[in-house]
Backbone as a ProteinNet text record, in pm:
[ID]
protein_1_A
[PRIMARY]
MPMKIYFNANNKAHLEALQSCGIKNVMLSHRYSYANIKKFQEFDSVFVVAGTKADPDKYHDWLKANKERYNFATQFDVFYDMNETLKYWKKEKELGIDWTLPVLQGNYLHHLSQLQLPADTYVCLGEIKGKLETEDQMRKLPMNLKYHGLAKGRYIEQRFFESLDTSGWMSAAMSKKTEVWNNNSTLSMFFGEKGRGMVPQLRHWCEVYKENLEKCNIKTEDIINGDYYTLMKVPIAILFMPMCKSYGIYTENFNN
[TERTIARY]
191.9	103.8	57.9	-73.7	-125.7	-53.2	-37.7	46.2	-25.6	47.2	-6.9	41	-53.7	-23.9	-23.6	83.9	94.7	69.7	-30.8	-60.2	12.2	93.7	169.3	80.1	111.8	34.3	128	95.1	182.1	104.9	-21.3	-87.4	-232.1	-305.7	-441.2	-533.3	-521	-608.3	-588.1	-461.3	-437	-496.5	-474.8	-528.1	-679.1	-749.5	-893	-944.8	-875.5	-909.3	-895.5	-783	-755.2	-848.4	-877.3	-968.5	-1109.1	-1149.9	-1282.3	-1301	-1187.2	-1191.7	-1164.9	-1146.5	-1125.7	-987.8	-888.9	-751.6	-694.8	-626.5	-565.3	-417.2	-342.1	-198.1	-150	-63.8	-18.7	130.3	193.8	333.8	355.9	438.5	470.8	615.8	643.7	777.6	813.2	927.7	966.5	971.7	1027.3	1045.1	918.2	805.9	682.1	585.2	606	511.9	567	686.3	749.8	666.4	584.7	504.8	362.5	317.1	175.9	157.9	253.9	238.8	131.7	107.5	1.4	-132	-156.4	-284.9	-315.9	-210.4	-225.6	-234.9	-268.9	-268.2	-390.5	-489.7	-612.4	-588.8	-480.6	-453.2	-398.2	-423.3	-376.2	-222.7	-157.6	-15	45.6	149.4	212.5	358.6	403.8	537.8	604.1	721.7	786	920.5	947.4	1076.3	1133.4	1262.9	1327	1276.8	1258.6	1218.4	1337.6	1317.8	1430.4	1481.9	1610.7	1677.5	1649.6	1637.3	1615.5	1750.8	1746.4	1859.2	1875	1988.2	1995.7	1987.5	2049.2	2046.3	1903.5	1833.2	1693.4	1607.1	1629.3	1551.2	1573.1	1698.9	1728.6	1669.8	1677.6	1619.3	1467.5	1406.6	1263.5	1219	1297.8	1262.2	1259.3	1358	1365.8	1252	1220.9	1118.4	977.7	956	820.1	805.6	885.4	890.6	755.5	677.1	545.8	436.8	475.2	373.5	381.1	472.4	478.1	509.2	480	499.9	634.8	668.6	796.3	859.7	992.7	1069.5	1192.1	1221.6	1341.2	1458.9	1576.2	1701.1	1714.2	1804.2	1832.1	1918.7	1874.8	1942.3	1971	2061.1	2102.4	2070.1	1987.8	1947.2	2069.6	2068.2	2165	2302.5	2323.1	2453.3	2456.4	2509.4	2518.9	2612.3	2730.1	2830.6	2778.5	2722.1	2672.2	2552.3	2471	2356.2	2405.9	2509.1	2568.3	2625.5	2684.8	2740.6	2629.6	2516.3	2405	2348.8	2346	2295.7	2384.7	2515.1	2606	2594.4	2576.9	2564.1	2440.1	2331.7	2207.3	2223.2	2295.2	2319.3	2404	2500	2584.7	2506.4	2398.5	2314.7	2208.1	2203	2100.7	1967.8	1966.3	1845	1847.9	1808.1	1819.9	1693.8	1595.2	1463.8	1437.2	1524.3	1497.1	1518.5	1454.3	1466.9	1574.5	1662.6	1765	1708.4	1767.1	1727	1837.1	1809.2	1910.5	1912.8	2036.5	2056.7	2167.3	2151.4	2252.4	2225.7	2325.8	2312.2	2256	2130.2	2063.3	2145.2	2194.2	2265.3	2394.6	2466.5	2593.8	2566	2460.2	2425	2389.6	2311.8	2277.2	2398.1	2495.4	2615.8	2693	2677.9	2742.4	2674.5	2545.6	2464.9	2461.9	2469.5	2467.6	2346.4	2228.6	2106.8	2054.5	1994.1	1931.5	1805.8	1766.1	1644.6	1523.8	1434.2	1304.5	1315.5	1435.4	1448	1364.1	1307.9	1226.8	1319.1	1326.8	1426.1	1348.5	1394.1	1331.4	1416.6	1354.5	1420.9	1413.9	1531.3	1542.3	1551.3	1628.5	1628.5	1736.9	1691.9	1785.1	1742.8	1837.7	1809.5	1766.5	1639.8	1592.7	1498.3	1383.1	1284	1333.9	1401.9	1450	1557.2	1644.1	1750.1	1689.1	1585.7	1519.6	1455.8	1390.1	1319.6	1419.4	1530.5	1633.4	1690.2	1717.2	1776.5	1675	1548.7	1444.8	1436.4	1450.1	1442	1555.1	1667.1	1785.4	1789.5	1691.5	1692.9	1658.1	1722.7	1690.7	1553.4	1482.7	1344.2	1331.8	1443.8	1430.7	1423.1	1405	1388	1247.9	1200.3	1075.7	1107	1033.1	1068.7	955.2	996.7	900.6	952.1	865.7	901.8	880.4	988.2	974.9	937.1	824.3	776.1	766.8	721.4	717.6	567.9	479.6	338.3	313.1	396.3	371.3	381.4	436.8	458.2	350.8	242.9	138.4	93.8	75	24.3	117.5	242.9	341.8	337.5	289.6	276.2	404.3	515.7	648.7	677.8	616.2	651	560.9	617.5	538.4	452.6	506.8	437.4	506	433.2	492.9	412.5	466.2	394.6	372.6	271.6	237.3	189.1	221.4	163.1	70.4	48.5	-29.9	-176.7	-224.5	-361.6	-381.9	-273	-284.7	-293.7	-280.9	-267.4	-386.4	-504.5	-623.4	-633.1	-608.7	-620.1	-506.7	-392.3	-275.5	-267	-288.4	-271.5	-401.8	-512.6	-648.6	-652.7	-584.3	-581.8	-570.6	-634.5	-615.6	-637.5	-601.1	-628.3	-754.1	-832.3	-952.8	-932.4	-969.8	-959.1	-1061.2	-1019.5	-1108	-1064.4	-1129.8	-1106.5	-957	-894.9	-756.7	-659.4	-705.2	-617.3	-661.5	-600.3	-634.6	-653.5	-729.4	-742	-737.9	-699.3	-678.2	-806.7	-830.2	-942	-895.2	-947.7	-907.8	-1025.5	-990.4	-1094.3	-1076.5	-1175.6	-1168.9	-1164.7	-1090.5	-1082.9	-1029.4	-929.1	-869.9	-975.7	-1069	-1166.6	-1304.3	-1319.7	-1454.2	-1519.9	-1447.4	-1501.5	-1519.6	-1481.5	-1485.3	-1597.6	-1679.3	-1784.1	-1875.2	-1924.3	-2007.6	-1935.9	-1809.9	-1734.7	-1715.4	-1688.1	-1672.2	-1799.6	-1912.7	-2040.5	-2057.3	-2017.9	-2031.2	-1949.5	-1823.5	-1739	-1784.1	-1845	-1901	-2013.6	-2091.4	-2199.6	-2145.2	-2044.5	-1982.6	-1931.4	-1867.1	-1807.6	-1883.8	-2018.1	-2103.4	-2090	-2076.6	-2063.4	-1935.4	-1825.6	-1700.1	-1709.8	-1775.4	-1787	-1869.8	-1970.7	-2050.6	-1971.7	-1885.2	-1797.7	-1705.7	-1660.7	-1564.4	-1634.9	-1768.2	-1848.4	-1813.1	-1818.2	-1789.1	-1920.9	-1946.6	-2062.7	-2014.1	-2085.6	-2045.2	-2034.7	-2131.7	-2130	-2009.2	-1958.5	-1836.9	-1712	-1716.5	-1608.3	-1616.6	-1735.2	-1756.9	-1712.2	-1742.2	-1708	-1562.5	-1485.5	-1345.4	-1311.5	-1398.9	-1371.6	-1240.7	-1143	-1014.2	-1016.3	-1088.6	-1085.5	-1155.7	-1253.7	-1316	-1221.2	-1150.8	-1055.8	-944.7	-909.8	-808.5	-849.6	-977.7	-1027.1	-1065.1	-1087.4	-1140.4	-1053.9	-914.4	-836.4	-851.7	-875.3	-896.4	-1021	-1126.9	-1256.3	-1259.9	-1195.1	-1214.8	-1089.9	-984.8	-862.3	-820.3	-786	-721.1	-820.7	-943.2	-1039.2	-1066.6	-1109.8	-1135.6	-1009.3	-892.8	-769.8	-741.1	-756.5	-727.4	-829.8	-953.1	-1048.6	-1012.1	-965.4	-927.8	-809.8	-713.4	-593.7	-610.9	-725.3	-751.4	-676.4	-650.3	-576.8	-660.6	-788.4	-877.5	-876.3	-898.8	-912.3	-781.6	-670.1	-543.3	-520.8	-598.9	-577.2	-695.3	-814.4	-933.3	-1017.2	-1075	-1157.1	-1303.6	-1351.3	-1491.8	-1523
-2442.8	-2561.6	-2606	-2637.2	-2675.4	-2799.5	-2801.1	-2903.8	-3038	-3144.7	-3276.7	-3329.4	-3401.8	-3461.7	-3612.5	-3677.8	-3821.9	-3885.1	-3968.9	-4030.4	-4163.9	-4174.3	-4296.1	-4418.6	-4525.7	-4650	-4770.4	-4877.2	-4997.5	-5130.8	-5128.5	-5259.6	-5251.1	-5360.7	-5369.7	-5274.6	-5257.4	-5167.2	-5023.8	-4987.9	-4852.3	-4831.9	-4931.5	-4927.9	-4904.4	-4982.2	-4974.3	-4843.6	-4794.6	-4669.6	-4550.4	-4549.2	-4441.9	-4445.1	-4565.4	-4576.4	-4530.5	-4570.8	-4532.2	-4379.7	-4306.7	-4165	-4088.6	-4161.7	-4096.3	-4032	-4082.9	-4026.3	-4051	-3953.4	-3973	-4017.7	-3973.4	-3990.7	-4072.5	-4167.9	-4254.2	-4277.8	-4281.4	-4310.8	-4450.6	-4527.7	-4668.2	-4677.6	-4752.8	-4789.1	-4927.1	-4942.4	-5068.9	-5172.5	-5133.1	-5233	-5304.9	-5231.9	-5291.7	-5324.6	-5265.8	-5283.2	-5345.8	-5405.2	-5463.6	-5572.1	-5642.9	-5753.9	-5714.4	-5600.2	-5567.4	-5436.7	-5385.1	-5259.9	-5270.9	-5392.4	-5411.8	-5371.5	-5383.6	-5355.3	-5203.3	-5121.8	-4978.5	-4908.6	-4981.3	-4925.6	-4833.9	-4839.2	-4756.4	-4607.6	-4575.5	-4443.2	-4364.5	-4235.8	-4150.1	-4145.2	-4135	-4124.2	-4202.1	-4285.9	-4370.1	-4323	-4292.9	-4242.2	-4348.5	-4396.1	-4501.1	-4452.7	-4504	-4473.9	-4609.2	-4607.5	-4730.6	-4773.8	-4678.2	-4709.9	-4728.7	-4723.6	-4736.3	-4883.6	-4896.4	-5022.9	-5109.7	-5046.3	-5121.2	-5172.9	-5265	-5319.3	-5248.7	-5182.2	-5105.4	-5192.6	-5309.4	-5394.7	-5445.7	-5481.3	-5528.5	-5412.8	-5296	-5176.7	-5148.5	-5152	-5119.1	-5224.3	-5352	-5457.9	-5438.4	-5402.1	-5386.1	-5266.5	-5157.1	-5037.5	-5070	-5150.3	-5189.2	-5283.1	-5373	-5476.2	-5423.1	-5312.4	-5256.9	-5114.9	-5078.2	-4938.8	-4884.9	-4976	-4928.2	-4914.8	-4952.8	-4955.2	-4831	-4739.2	-4621.4	-4497.3	-4380.8	-4253.5	-4189.8	-4197.3	-4135.5	-4232.8	-4227.3	-4306.7	-4226.7	-4228.7	-4164.5	-4254.7	-4196.8	-4271.6	-4340.7	-4435.9	-4493.8	-4393	-4358.2	-4256.3	-4299.5	-4230.8	-4263.9	-4138.9	-4155.1	-4040.2	-3966.5	-3834.3	-3740.9	-3753.8	-3838.9	-3862	-3826.5	-3708.5	-3659.3	-3747.4	-3778.2	-3853.2	-3989.9	-4063.4	-4197.9	-4185.8	-4087.5	-4069.7	-4034.8	-3953.3	-3921.4	-4047.4	-4134.8	-4259.9	-4342.8	-4351.4	-4430	-4359.3	-4228.7	-4153.8	-4188.2	-4181	-4216.2	-4357.9	-4447	-4593.7	-4621.6	-4552	-4573.1	-4526.6	-4424.1	-4377.8	-4477.9	-4536	-4638.7	-4763.9	-4792.2	-4908	-4883.1	-4758.4	-4725	-4685.1	-4663.7	-4619.1	-4470.1	-4407	-4260.3	-4180.6	-4253.4	-4185.2	-4157.2	-4199.4	-4171.9	-4024.4	-3979.3	-3839.9	-3826.4	-3729.9	-3715.7	-3672.9	-3720.4	-3687	-3610	-3490.5	-3412.4	-3452.2	-3480.2	-3516.3	-3427.3	-3394.8	-3310.2	-3161.3	-3097.8	-2957.4	-2949.8	-2898.6	-2897.8	-2830.3	-2704.4	-2632.6	-2700.6	-2748.2	-2818.3	-2940.1	-3014.3	-3133.7	-3095.6	-2989.7	-2947.9	-2908.7	-2843.8	-2803.8	-2924.3	-3038.2	-3157.6	-3222.9	-3192.2	-3257.7	-3180.4	-3043.8	-2965.4	-3000.5	-2983.7	-3024.7	-2914.8	-2951.2	-2849.6	-2792.6	-2674.2	-2609.6	-2699	-2687.8	-2759.1	-2907.4	-2948.8	-3083.8	-3104.9	-3221.6	-3262.8	-3316.6	-3251.4	-3289.3	-3315.3	-3415.6	-3449.1	-3397.4	-3341.1	-3292.3	-3397.3	-3444.1	-3546.6	-3499.2	-3566.3	-3538	-3439.7	-3350.9	-3259.4	-3262	-3264.1	-3268.8	-3132.6	-3121.5	-2998	-2922.3	-2881.8	-2810.7	-2670.8	-2601.4	-2466.9	-2473	-2571.5	-2585.3	-2626.9	-2715.1	-2754.5	-2634	-2552.2	-2435.2	-2332.5	-2316.7	-2225.8	-2268.8	-2397.8	-2444.4	-2442.3	-2463.7	-2454.5	-2314.6	-2209.4	-2074.3	-2038.3	-2110.2	-2078.5	-2150.4	-2241.1	-2319.3	-2238.7	-2265.4	-2193.1	-2229.1	-2134.6	-2157	-2198.3	-2234.9	-2281.4	-2433.2	-2498.5	-2641.5	-2670.8	-2794.6	-2841.4	-2929.6	-2914.2	-2990.6	-3078.5	-3197.1	-3286.4	-3294.2	-3272.8	-3277.3	-3419.2	-3490.6	-3625.2	-3615	-3671.8	-3665.8	-3522.2	-3428.7	-3285.6	-3240.3	-3326.9	-3293.8	-3171	-3138.4	-3019.6	-2886.7	-2897.6	-2774.9	-2753.1	-2827.2	-2813.9	-2668.3	-2601	-2463.8	-2364.8	-2396.9	-2305.7	-2307.9	-2416.1	-2435.4	-2406.9	-2444	-2427.2	-2541.3	-2656.3	-2775.4	-2798.4	-2862.5	-2915.6	-3032.4	-3106.4	-3219.3	-3248.5	-3322.1	-3374.1	-3498.3	-3566.3	-3689.8	-3678.6	-3754	-3752.7	-3883	-3920.9	-4039.1	-3990.3	-3856.7	-3797.6	-3848.9	-3892.8	-3940.6	-4070.1	-4139.8	-4260.9	-4234.9	-4109.3	-4075.6	-4114.8	-4096	-4122.8	-4271.3	-4358.5	-4501.8	-4546	-4491.3	-4537.8	-4470.3	-4341	-4267.8	-4225.2	-4247.5	-4201	-4050.2	-3984.7	-3837.2	-3792.2	-3682.5	-3616.2	-3468.2	-3396.4	-3255	-3233.5	-3127.4	-3091.4	-2957.3	-2943.5	-2815.1	-2718.4	-2601.2	-2502.4	-2363.3	-2306.5	-2169.4	-2141.7	-2219.6	-2202.5	-2231.8	-2303.4	-2347.5	-2487.6	-2543.6	-2675.2	-2681.1	-2776.9	-2803	-2951.7	-2998.1	-3141.1	-3207.2	-3324.9	-3405.3	-3545.9	-3594.7	-3727.5	-3823.5	-3951.4	-4058.9	-4164.7	-4247.8	-4357.8	-4304.8	-4369.6	-4328.7	-4190.8	-4154.1	-4018.4	-3913	-3946.3	-3842.1	-3855.7	-3924.2	-3939.8	-3809.1	-3711	-3581.3	-3486.2	-3537.1	-3453.2	-3498.2	-3591.9	-3647.5	-3537.4	-3441	-3334.8	-3254.9	-3220.7	-3145.4	-3230.9	-3360.6	-3452.7	-3463.3	-3469.5	-3475.9	-3343.8	-3232.7	-3103.6	-3107.3	-3155.2	-3152.4	-3257.6	-3361.3	-3459.2	-3396.6	-3311.5	-3243.6	-3140.5	-3065.2	-2965.7	-3032.8	-3146.6	-3215	-3336.1	-3330.8	-3438.9	-3485.5	-3392.2	-3425.6	-3508.9	-3468.5	-3540.2	-3680.6	-3692.9	-3821.9	-3917	-3865.8	-3947.1	-3988.3	-3900.2	-3933.1	-4051.9	-4051.9	-4156.2	-4273.8	-4273.5	-4385	-4403.7	-4289.7	-4288.6	-4259.6	-4339.3	-4315.7	-4254	-4149.8	-4085.2	-4181.8	-4271.2	-4361.4	-4451.7	-4489.5	-4571.2	-4489.3	-4360	-4273.2	-4268.4	-4243.4	-4233.5	-4363.3	-4477.7	-4608.2	-4649	-4564.7	-4588.4	-4706.6	-4731.2	-4838.4	-4807.7	-4905.5	-4881	-4845.2	-4916.1	-4888.7	-4760.6	-4726.3	-4593.3	-4480.2	-4498.6	-4392.8	-4371.6	-4471.1	-4454.5	-4345.4	-4336.3	-4242.8	-4106.3	-4096.7	-3977.2	-3850.6	-3853	-3735.7	-3685.5	-3777	-3740.9	-3655.7	-3693.6	-3628.1	-3492.9	-3487.1	-3363.9	-3275.1	-3325.9	-3240.8	-3215.4	-3327.2	-3307.5	-3262	-3310.5	-3259.4	-3111.1	-3068.5	-2919.8	-2835.1	-2887.8	-2813	-2795.7	-2901.7	-2890.7	-2797	-2803.8	-2712.6	-2564.6	-2538.2	-2406.5	-2354.6	-2440.4	-2403.3	-2414.1	-2455.8	-2462.6	-2576	-2686.7	-2803.7	-2929.7	-2915.9	-3034.3	-3129.9	-3075.3	-3160	-3233	-3177.5	-3245.9	-3369.2	-3376.2	-3475.6	-3569	-3532.4	-3617	-3635.9	-3753.8	-3784.1	-3740.7	-3744.9	-3725.2	-3578.8
-6947.7	-6959.3	-6818.8	-6805.2	-6675.3	-6620.2	-6489.8	-6424.6	-6414.9	-6440.9	-6420.2	-6279.6	-6215.5	-6090	-6114	-6084.2	-6090	-5950.8	-5945.6	-5815	-5800	-5696.9	-5678	-5653.3	-5715.3	-5699.2	-5716.5	-5653.8	-5657.9	-5665.4	-5622.2	-5610.2	-5662.2	-5650	-5703.5	-5632.3	-5501.5	-5425.6	-5468.4	-5490.9	-5546.4	-5682.1	-5766.7	-5903.1	-5904.1	-5826.1	-5822.5	-5766.7	-5660.2	-5600	-5699.1	-5769.4	-5864.2	-5984.8	-6029.9	-6142.1	-6103.8	-5980.6	-5933.2	-5923.8	-5901.6	-5886.6	-6020.5	-6124.4	-6255.9	-6269.2	-6197	-6206.8	-6348	-6400.9	-6537.1	-6531.2	-6430.7	-6433.7	-6313.1	-6334.5	-6230.5	-6231.7	-6114.3	-6106.7	-6044.5	-6109.8	-6065.7	-6029.5	-5924	-5890.4	-5947.3	-6017.6	-6072.9	-5966.2	-5848	-5740.4	-5704.2	-5706.3	-5664.8	-5778	-5895.8	-6002.9	-6125.8	-6122.3	-6238.1	-6299.6	-6221.9	-6274.9	-6314	-6272.7	-6297.9	-6378	-6445.4	-6515.4	-6624.6	-6675.7	-6779.3	-6727.3	-6596.4	-6542.2	-6534.4	-6554.5	-6542.6	-6680.8	-6781.1	-6914.1	-6947.3	-6860.1	-6884.1	-6847.2	-6773.3	-6738.3	-6855	-6859	-6969.8	-6979.4	-6861.8	-6862.4	-6744.4	-6779.5	-6675.9	-6669.2	-6546.9	-6519.8	-6429.9	-6463.5	-6388	-6325	-6205.6	-6140	-6094	-6062.6	-6016.1	-5878.8	-5789	-5655.2	-5564.6	-5435.6	-5342.3	-5339.8	-5319.8	-5310.2	-5432.3	-5548.8	-5670.7	-5728.2	-5819.9	-5885.5	-6022.5	-6053.2	-6176.6	-6297.4	-6297.9	-6419	-6444.6	-6339.4	-6358.9	-6404.6	-6352.5	-6393.9	-6542.2	-6584.7	-6724.6	-6816.8	-6783.4	-6866.3	-6874	-6763	-6758.6	-6839.9	-6832.7	-6916.8	-7063.4	-7107.7	-7249.3	-7285	-7199.2	-7230.3	-7226.9	-7153.3	-7136.1	-7189.5	-7285.7	-7329.9	-7377.3	-7435.1	-7488.5	-7379.6	-7257.5	-7147.2	-7054.8	-7081.6	-7000.4	-7090.3	-7033.6	-7110.7	-7074.5	-6944.1	-6899.8	-6799.3	-6797.3	-6699	-6656.6	-6528.4	-6479.9	-6497.6	-6500.7	-6503	-6367.2	-6357.5	-6223.1	-6153.9	-6029.7	-5952.6	-5810.6	-5743.6	-5606.6	-5518.8	-5419.3	-5334.8	-5284	-5296.5	-5243.1	-5307	-5409.6	-5464.8	-5612.9	-5639	-5779.1	-5863	-5809.9	-5890	-5929.2	-5840.1	-5872.6	-5970.9	-5949	-6041.5	-6181.1	-6190.3	-6323.5	-6387.9	-6313	-6369.1	-6435.5	-6367	-6423.4	-6545.3	-6545.5	-6664.5	-6782.5	-6765.3	-6876.4	-6920.4	-6822	-6852	-6938.2	-6902.4	-6978.9	-7120.5	-7145	-7279	-7358.3	-7288.2	-7351.6	-7383.7	-7303.4	-7325.6	-7432.2	-7481	-7581	-7520.5	-7389	-7317.6	-7314.3	-7419.9	-7441.3	-7417.5	-7355.7	-7334	-7185.1	-7098.5	-6955.5	-6925.6	-6820.3	-6775.1	-6668.8	-6684.2	-6579.6	-6445	-6338.3	-6201.6	-6135.6	-6084.4	-6016.2	-5869.6	-5823	-5683.9	-5623.8	-5493.5	-5431.8	-5466.4	-5524.8	-5563.8	-5708.3	-5722.2	-5850.5	-5958.7	-5932.3	-6035	-6074.9	-5974.4	-6001.5	-6085.3	-6053.7	-6131.4	-6275.7	-6291.2	-6427.6	-6511.4	-6447.9	-6518.4	-6571.3	-6509.5	-6557.8	-6675.3	-6692.9	-6795.1	-6927.4	-6920	-7045	-7129.8	-7079.1	-7146	-7234.5	-7347.8	-7435.3	-7372.1	-7415.9	-7368.6	-7382.5	-7291.6	-7294.1	-7254.6	-7206.7	-7161.4	-7032.5	-7023.4	-6905.6	-6799.4	-6686.5	-6581.3	-6449.3	-6374.8	-6245.8	-6129.9	-6032.2	-5911.8	-5805.9	-5765.2	-5667.6	-5525.7	-5442.2	-5301.6	-5258.6	-5169.6	-5098.4	-4951.3	-4867.3	-4720.1	-4668.3	-4628.6	-4574.5	-4667.1	-4611.5	-4692.3	-4740.3	-4650.4	-4682.8	-4793.9	-4781.5	-4885	-5023.6	-5014.1	-5139	-5206.7	-5133.6	-5190.3	-5238.9	-5168.8	-5213.2	-5347.6	-5360.6	-5486.4	-5600.3	-5570.4	-5673.4	-5732	-5644.5	-5691.1	-5786.5	-5776.4	-5860.8	-5993.6	-6021	-6137.9	-6262.9	-6374.7	-6500.2	-6548.1	-6609.2	-6649.8	-6794.8	-6859	-6996.6	-7006.3	-6887.6	-6879.2	-6820.3	-6836.6	-6779.1	-6660.2	-6547.2	-6430.4	-6379.1	-6333.8	-6262.9	-6117.7	-6022.5	-5883.3	-5824.1	-5807.3	-5748.6	-5600.5	-5562.5	-5423.1	-5373.3	-5462.1	-5427.7	-5426	-5370.5	-5363.5	-5283.7	-5187.2	-5105.8	-5182.4	-5308.2	-5386.6	-5496.4	-5487.3	-5587.7	-5600.2	-5490	-5498.1	-5563.1	-5569	-5625.7	-5779.4	-5833.4	-5980.1	-6051.2	-5988.1	-6046.2	-6149	-6129.4	-6205.3	-6322.6	-6426.8	-6535.4	-6482.2	-6389.2	-6330.7	-6194	-6114.4	-5986	-5950	-5848.9	-5804.1	-5653.8	-5609.5	-5466.6	-5419.2	-5298.4	-5231.8	-5120.9	-5114.1	-5008.3	-5005.9	-5121.8	-5126	-5044	-5012.7	-4933.7	-4784	-4741.7	-4597.8	-4510.8	-4564.5	-4475.6	-4437.3	-4529.6	-4500.6	-4409.2	-4425.1	-4345.2	-4209.7	-4200.5	-4076.4	-4016.2	-4082.1	-4037.6	-4028.4	-4126.6	-4128.3	-4272	-4303.1	-4436.3	-4420.2	-4526.3	-4532.5	-4614.6	-4583.4	-4653.8	-4720.8	-4842.8	-4915.8	-4865.6	-4823.3	-4763.2	-4803.5	-4907.1	-4952.4	-4974.5	-5066.2	-5105.4	-4989.6	-4892.3	-4784.5	-4744	-4641.6	-4595.6	-4445.9	-4401	-4258.5	-4236.7	-4120.8	-4095.9	-4045.1	-4099.3	-4055.1	-4019.4	-3908.9	-3856.3	-3869.7	-3877.7	-3889.9	-3780.8	-3767.9	-3674.7	-3530.8	-3439.3	-3304.3	-3285.1	-3374	-3363.8	-3389.8	-3475.6	-3519	-3463.6	-3348.5	-3294.6	-3262.8	-3217.7	-3183.3	-3306.5	-3424.9	-3548	-3641.7	-3599.4	-3689.6	-3743.9	-3660.3	-3717	-3826.5	-3806	-3908.5	-4033.2	-4012.2	-4126.2	-4208.6	-4137.7	-4216.1	-4296	-4234.6	-4305.4	-4431.9	-4425.5	-4544.2	-4648.5	-4603	-4695.2	-4777.1	-4708.6	-4777.6	-4873.1	-4834.3	-4920.5	-5047.2	-5032.6	-5147.8	-5187.7	-5176.7	-5202.7	-5350.9	-5442.4	-5585.2	-5613.5	-5548	-5561.6	-5502.1	-5385	-5322.8	-5415.3	-5479.2	-5569.7	-5690.9	-5738.8	-5857.8	-5819.6	-5693.7	-5648.7	-5584	-5587.5	-5533.9	-5381.9	-5311.2	-5163	-5093.5	-4988.6	-4903.4	-4769.1	-4723.8	-4602.9	-4482.3	-4470.3	-4353.1	-4353.8	-4475.2	-4481.7	-4438.1	-4459.1	-4405.9	-4253.2	-4200.5	-4057.7	-3992	-4053.6	-3994.4	-4020.6	-4093.7	-4108.4	-4203	-4304.6	-4398	-4472.2	-4470.1	-4521.2	-4667.7	-4752.4	-4899.7	-4930.4	-4850.4	-4868.2	-4833.4	-4721.3	-4677.3	-4777.8	-4857.8	-4956.9	-5062	-5086.1	-5189.9	-5132.3	-5000.6	-4945.7	-4977.2	-4963	-4994.1	-5138.1	-5229.4	-5367.6	-5380	-5313	-5322.5	-5253.1	-5136.4	-5050.4	-5045.8	-5112.2	-5119.2	-5265.8	-5334.9	-5468.1	-5574.4	-5573	-5670.7	-5660.7	-5540.9	-5530.4	-5547.1	-5500.9	-5523	-5669.1	-5747	-5890.1	-5961.5	-5915.2	-5973.7	-5943.4	-5818.3	-5780.4	-5857.4	-5888.9	-5964.1	-6115.6	-6161.3	-6305.5	-6374.4	-6302.1	-6357.6	-6347.7	-6334.4	-6310.3	-6432.1	-6552.4	-6670.1	-6704.7	-6662	-6688.1	-6598.4	-6491.6	-6390	-6362.2	-6406.3	-6381.6	-6507.6	-6520.4	-6633.5	-6611.5	-6486.9	-6461.2	-6417.5
[MASK]
++++++++++++++++++++++++++++++++++++++++++++++++++++++++++++++++++++++++++++++++++++++++++++++++++++++++++++++++++++++++++++++++++++++++++++++++++++++++++++++++++++++++++++++++++++++++++++++++++++++++++++++++++++++++++++++++++++++++++++++++++++++++++++++++

């Protein structure tokens, strides 16, 4: 099944940017979006997580109260801690919250052995320290389960996951930098003061992806001038849209 990409969002600016670009799938953090999830109902699929430093009791109450407002929700989990994460998994089942997705923390295979899940279960891959260790453990996972990569946007090209989420689309507005899709690879592009010497290249890529910019209601001059709300959308138009087209997953992730 073609992979879904969930774009992280938490506030009104994110909501408006993603809607403007025709994004289908969005990921929300309870910690930041507990009060505004109603505003995200126009998206095809809503995936929720507890978020860092969240309160488990508040998260559980919120999951029950808003069940009709999201499509998927992760269990409450603790970064790098399998045992604590397993405790919350068992607690949720005791509370009757039997629809959350398990999150693997620490050693993926060891964690899976504690869960004894049936085939085709949707499982989320959590945090492991180190890129090489993460990739090594991913290679060892059984293929009779479906996986969501939490904050695993760097692995889009591997198409290992049923779905994953990314906050990478926010990079241009925050760091004045983004990647540009270029023949099944990427190159870095800077904006504002950092990118003063790259304006000719930037204009070139705006022309290459003119159709995507128009779909997202982005004007080239606003990019050149470093408009914050414009830069929020730029990675979607010049990275994610062409990438998804290249990988054959565009219609699963975009409306337009």
